[in-house]
N, C-alpha and C positions, 0 to 999 in steps of 0.2 A: 218403246218398251211398254209404256202404259197402254197403248192401243193394242199391242199383242196380248197382254194379260186380259184386257177387257174382252177382246174377241174370243180368246180361249174359254174363259169362264161363261161368257154368254152362250157359247156352243154347248158346253158341258152342263151348265145350269144346275138344276136340283139333283143331278146324278153324281155330282162330284164325290161326295163322301163314300158312296157305295163303290165307286170305281177305285178310289185311292186306297181303301182297305186298311188304313192305319188308325181310323177313328173307332177304336174298340172300347169295351167297358174297362179294360186294364188301363188304357190311355186316359180315359175319363177320370178314373180314380187317381191316377198319377198326377194329372194336371190339377185336380181338385185339391190335393194335398199341397202342391206347390203354391197355389193361390191362397189357400187358408193360412199358410205360414207367412206369406208376404203381407197379407191383408190384416193380420191380427192387431197391428198397431195403427191401422188407418181407420177413418170414419166409416168406411164401407157403404158410402152413399151411392156413388156412381162409378161405373167403369166404361171403357171403350174397348171393343174387340175389333182390332184393325186387320183388314183382310179376312173378314169373318167367314167367307165361304157359305156353307149351308147352316152355320150357326153352332157347330159342335162345341167350341170353346165358350160361346156366350151362354149356352145352357148349363155348362159346368159352373161358370162364374156367378150366375144368378143364385146359386146356393149360398154365396158369401157376400153379395151386395144387394142393396134394395132395388136398384134399377140399373139398366145398362143400355148402351148404344152399340149396335152392330153396323159396321161400315165395310163396304166392299166397292171395288171399282166396277163391278158387273151388276146390272139390274137383274138379269135373269137368274143369277145364283141366289139372289135374295127373295125371289118371288114367293116361295113356299115357307119362308121363315116367319112363323107367327107364334110368339111366346109371350105370356103375360109378364109385364115388367120390362120387356125388351123393345126398344125402339130401333128402327132400321133406316138406313139411308144410303144412297149412292154418293160416294165422295172419294177424292184422292188423298193419299196419306200425307202429302205435303200441303194440303189446303183443307183443313177440317172445319166443318160448319158449327163451330163452338165458340162460346165466349172464353176469354182467358180464365184460368184457374177453375174450370168447371168439373174436373174429374179427380178421383182419388187414384185411379190406376188405368194405364193403357196396356193392353195385352196384344201380342202378335205371335202366333205359332206357325212356323214354316212359311214366313212371309218375307224375311229380309233377302233371301236369295233371288226373289223375283224383282228386286229393286235395282235400278241403274246406279243410283247413289243414295247416300243416307243423310247428307247434311241438312237439307231443307226439311225432310221428314222429322228428324230428331228435334230440330228447332220448333217445329209445329207441335210435336208431342209435348215438349217442355212447356210451351205456351199454354196448352190445354190443361196441364196438371196443376193442382193446388200445391202450395208449399208442403214439402214432405211426401208428395205423391210419387208413385213408382211406375216406371216403364219395365215391363216383363216380356222377354222374348225367349222362345225356345224352338228347338227342332230345325235349325238350319245347319248345314254341313260346315265344318271348320276347314278352312283352306290348308292349315298346317297338317291336319290329318290326311287330307287328300294328297298333298305333296309326298307324304311319307309312304302312302299305300296306293299310289295312283294306278299301278298295274292291276292290282286286285280289284279296285273299285271299278275300273273300266271293264274288266272281265265280268264282274257281277252285274253291271248295267247292261252289258251285251246279252247276258242270259235272261235278265228280267225284262228288258225292253219296254219300258213304260210308254214310250212314244207310240209303239205299235199297238199297245193295249188301248190307248185312247183313239188312235186314228182308225182302228178296225171297227169301232163303234160309232165314231163321228168323223165322216170323210172330210169335213172342213178343217180338221186338225192335221195340218201338214207337218212334215219334218222341220221345216223352216219356222213355222209358228211355234211349235213346241220348244225349239231351241231358244227362241227369243224370250219365252216366258221363264225359262230356266237360266236367266242371265248369269247368275253366280253358280252354275252347276258344279264348278270345281271348288266350291266353298267360299265363305265370306272371310275376309281378312279381319280377325278380331282386334288386331292392333289398330287398324284404320277405324274400326267401329268404335273402339274406346276413345280414340282421338276425336271423332265426330261427336260423340256423346259429351265429352268434356267441353268442346267448343260450343255446343248447344246450351251449356249451363248446368248439366248434371254433375253432381259432386261425388256421391257414394256409388261407385260402379263396381259390380262384381261379375266376373265372367268365369263360368265353369264348363266342364266338358263331361259328357256322359254318353251311355249307349241306349238308355231306356226308350222304348217305343219303336225301335227298328223293326223287330219281328219277335215272335214268341221265343225263339231259341236264344237270341241275344239277350232278351229280358231275363231268361232263366240263368244264363251263364254270367252275365255282368251285373244284373240287378240295377239298382238305382244309385250305385256309388258314383262319385265324381272322380275324375282323373286329371293328370297333367295334360297340358296342351300337346297335341299330336298323338295321344294315347286313346282317345275316344272321338267319335265322329260328330256328335251333336253339341251344339253351343247353347248354353243357357245364360241369359243376360238379365241382371237385376240392377236398374239404375234409379237412384233416388234424386228428386229435385231438391 
């Protein structure tokens, strides 16, 4: 799984955000407000952007923290990321090159669905956070929503065909490689995520569901409201050490 993700993002490299199409000014403002609310009672000294890609989230987070570390499994996707106050390195989520209690916040947007499992990663994040520090994750599909609306989601995916969009520009991205990178394409099990976070040592865990950031039309219709499990596709997790 790690090798597939590394291969995929090494191929796409600095083109990722442009092809993905969801890293918009609206999304930037939305995430900035989420981070501001979470960070207001933190020292705001240092954060880590896990699975940072081309650095979209890091650039947002630097508005609220003195410095940050951008981490990705792919070297090529990091090559053109140069921002004052931001350090970058290649690393895996379950083996972070950090001393214990080094961070105020660890962030991950649209990352969890790429992971085979969460247990070691959450333990490593917990180790890297200071007491009272926060793990923030957003924009992974909820498996409960997928089960409830599987037919419509499969139809939507067939029409959108993300795999073809990538492979038409990058021949090295095969159907098999794309499928491996989207390991939890049918959503993450939030009950299992909560259990893994508890076992890693997190105590205050909040999981909410929303629509914001899917596309312009869903943003207008559903806004930034949160919903019950199964009623909205996207998972937001805030877990405090």
